[in-house]
N, C-alpha and C positions, 0 to 999 in steps of 0.2 A: 504493500500500500504506500509506504514512504517513497519507494522507488518510482511509483506511478506519479505521485504528487510532484516530486523533483523533476521528473521528465516533462510533465506538463508545464512547470515553471520555465524550464529551458526552452520549450516550444514557444511560449509566450514571448520570451526575449528575442528569439530568432524569427518571429512571425514577420513575413514581408509586409511592407507598407502598401496601403491600398491606393487606388487611382486618385481618390479625393485627397489623400495626404500628399501625393506627389504634386497635384495641382496647387495645394496650399503652399507647399515649399517653393514652387515657382513664383508665387505672388508675394512671398515674404523674403525680403532681402536679408543677406547675412546668415542664411541657414544652409546647411549641406543638403544636396539633392538626394543622397542615399541615407536610408535609416540604418546607421551602424550601431552595433551593440558594443559597449565598452568591454575591453578584455577583462577588466576587474570583475564585472558582473558575470562574464562567461566562466571565469575561474571559480567564483563564489558559488555558482549553481552546478558547474560541471564536476567540481571536486567531490561534493557529497554524493552526486549521482554515481560517479565512478567508484567511490568507496562502498556504497551500498550494494553495487553490482558485483564488485570484485571480492570485497572482504566480508561485509555484513552490516547489520543494523547499528551496532554499537560504534563501529568505526565511522559510519556515516554521521552520526550525531557529533562525535568528537571533531570530525573534519568540518562540519558545519559551524561549530563553535569557533574553531580557529579561523575559518574563512570570514565569519562575521567580524571577528576582532581585527583582522587585517584590513577589511573594508572600512571599519570604523576609524582606524588609525590613519588610513589614507585620506578619508573625508575630513578628518580633523586637521591633517597637515595642509590640505588644500584650503580649508577655511582660514587657517592662520596665514597662509601666503596671500589670500585675498584681502584679509584685514591689513596686512603690512603694505600691500600695494595701494589700498585706499588711503592709508596714512601718508605714504609718500606723495600720492597725488594731492592730498589736502595740504601738505606742507608746501608743495610747489605752487598751488593755487593761492595760498596765503601770501607767499613771497611776491607773486605777480600782483595781487591786490594791494599789498603794501606799496609796491613801486608805483602803481597807477594812482593810488590815493595821495601819495607824497607829491605828485606833480599837479594835484588839483582836480583829478577826475572824479565825477560823482560816483556813488557806490554802485549803481546799476551798471554803468559801462565798465567799471573796474571788475565787477563780478563776471560780466560777459567776456571780458578780455582774458580772465583767468580760465574760464571754461574753454575758450578757443585755444589757449596754450596747452591745455590738457588734451585736447582733441588732436594735436599734432603728433603723429608717429604711433598712435594706438587706436584701435578700431572703436572701442567704447569704454567709457569710464563712468561709474555711478556718481562720482564726485562731480564730474563735468555736467552730467545730466541734472543733478541737483542744483548746481550753480546757474545753469541756463534757465531752469524753472524759476528760481528766485529772481533772477534779473528780469525775466519776462513779466512776472507779477509786479515787480516794482515799476517797470516802465508803463504798465497799464493802470497804475494807481491803486493796486490791491495790496493786501498784506503779504509780506515776504514769506511768512510761514504761518498759515492760519491755524494749524494744529501742531504745536510744538511737541506735545506729549506723545503723539503718535509717531514722531520721527526721532525719538530718543535713541533708537538703535542704529541710526544712520550716522556715518562719520562726518558728513558735511553739515549737519544741523547746528554745529557750533557757530558756523558763519551766520546762519539765520538768526540765532539767539543774539549774537553780538550786534547784528544789523538792527534788530528790533529794539535792543537796549539803547543803541545810539539814537534812534528816532524818537523814542519815548522820553528820554531824559536829556536830550540835547548834547550828548557827549561826542567828542571827535571819534569817528569810526576807525581811523588809522591806529589809534592807541588800543582800541579793543581788539582789532585784528592782530596787532603785534603781541598782545597779551595771550590771545588764543594760540598763536604760533609758538610762543615761548613755553606755554603749558604743554602743548602737544610734543614739542621737542624733549621736554623734561620727562614726560611719560614714556616716550619712546626709548630714551636712554636708560630709564629705570627698567623697562621691560628687557632691553638687551642685556644689561648687567644681571638681571635675575635669571634669564635663560642660561647665561653662561655659568652662573653659580649652581643651577639645577642640572647641569649636564652630567655631573658625577652621580647624583641620586637616580637620574633616569637610566643611566647605563647600568647601575647596580640592579635596578628593578628588572630591566630586560634580561640581565644575566641570570638573576634568580628565577625568573619565569621559565628560562630554558634549561635550568639544572635538571629537572626530571627527565628531559630527553637525553641529556648526557648520562645520567644514571642508568637509563634503559639500555643505551648503547654499551656502556661498560659491563652491565650484566649480561648482555648478549655475547660480548667478547670473552667473558669468564665462563660461558657455557651454561648459564642459568636459564636461558631462553625466555626472557620476560615478554618479548614481542608475541610469541605464540600464546602465552597466557592471556595477554591483554586483548588480543584479537579473537579470543575464543568467545563462545556464546554464554558462558557461565558467569562466575563472579569476576573473572578477569575483564570482561566487557564492561561490567558495572564500574569497576575501578578505573578503567580507561576514561569513561565519561566523567566520573567524579574528579579524577585528577586533572583532566583537561579543563573542566569548569573552574576548578580552584586556581589553576595557573592563569587562566584568562581573567578571572575576577581580580586576582592580585595585580595583574598588569594594568587593567582598566582603573582599578582603585588608585594605584600610584599616579596614573596620568591625571585623574580627577584632582588629586591633592596638589600636584604641581600647577594645574590650571587655576585652582583657587588662589594660589600665591601670585600668579601672573595677573589675575583679574583685580587684585587690590589696588 
């Protein structure tokens, strides 16, 4: 039954695109014409399917746990890279806005100039889109950010908050923009130092999570044959699932702890 479910999941991933989807792709710029399946998803589904067919049910569950953990770590790394990229774009935008405001440009043209600068050399930037939206609202006489609380998770909302503060209290916007840039630089330097300091504990956690595998290999070299016991259908299979779950949980827990330190 598990093999049938995993096979159906693989079939859904590799199901070809319909004619309507191809027509939609042709009307939508910036998208690929072929529906490609990421190799990470292929491995995440294919590994448990191969395990349940070749070895058995217990090995399939253990393989699924390992695959899910690998996919989670890759998604987390991509999210961190995306956040760092948005921070770099925001720092560049703030530098451009500071330069434009220092020569007497109004806030809206300065914001639009920063968005254009970010659009050079890269296809799309969330920071550039946000700055373009704020500049357009300001030029049309509307509020720069009508719903600030809903945009707290966006990196560029700091510019909108500084802009609204300057308009409401009559403060020079260039000073607020420089303050936002200085705060962002300080936060980035703190995050860089913290990541460097946590490199040792992260490596230790990764080594500890892999120690059971090393122990199994040593036992196999000594002639105890633990692999045959773990791949069996009795108590060894249960121990394989429990051991894999504990190793995965320890690795995920250590990553959560380090993430909390970085988020402070």
